[in-house]
N, C-alpha and C positions, 0 to 999 in steps of 0.2 A: 504494500500500500504506500503510495507516494506521500511524503510529508509536505506540508505547506511551508514554503519559504517566503518570509516577508520581503516585499519589494522596497528595499532601503537603498540609499545613495552610497555609492563608492566614492570616497573623497580622495584626492582633490578633483577627480574628473566629473563628479556629479552625474554619473550615469547609474542606472539601476543595476544592482548586483545580480539580479535574477534574469531580467530580459535585455539588459544592455542599452536601453533607450534613455534619452535625457530624463532625469528625475526631476519632479515626480511623474512617473509613468501613470498610465491609466489605472493599473491595479493599486498603486500607492495612493492615487487620488481617491479612489473608492474607499480604501481602508481608512484614510484620514477623514473623509466625510462621515463615515460610520462612527469613528472614534470620537469625533467632535460634534456629533449630531445635535446635541443640545447647547453647543457653545461655539457658534460660528465666529464670534469675536476672538475667542481664544485660538481658534485655528488660524485666523489671519495674523495674529500676533506671532504665533509659532512660525508660520511660513515666512513672515517678514524677517524674522531673525535668521532663518535658514537662507533666505535670499541674500542677505548681507554677507553671510559666510561664503556662499557660492560666488558672490561678486569678488571677494578677496581671493578666493582660490583660482577663479577662472580669469581674472584680470580682463584683458582686452579681447579675450576669445569670444565673449558674448556681450552684446551691448546691454546697458542697464535697462532699456525698455523691453528687450526680449526676456531678460531675467524676471522683470516684473510680471510680464504676461505668463511666463512659465510657472512662477511660484505663487502668484497672487490672484490674477484676474479670474481664473477658473473657479476660485473658491468664494468669490463674493456671492452674497445672497441674490437670488434671482427675483425680479419683480413678480408680483402675483397678480 
């Protein structure tokens, strides 16, 4: 029986350790949304801190705007 492996970032590349795509990958996003289901503000604070760490690690490899989209834009609450 296969074990679940969490989709976490490999630093300093900020690629998913499981699927190899830019982190947070789709699986990581779903897990984070579930974990922070009742605390969207907490999720955004956590992701903002990680975005800053990724910016320091990646330097000029990724623009600040792209990092913001990658780490934060997807997690904002959707209008109802």
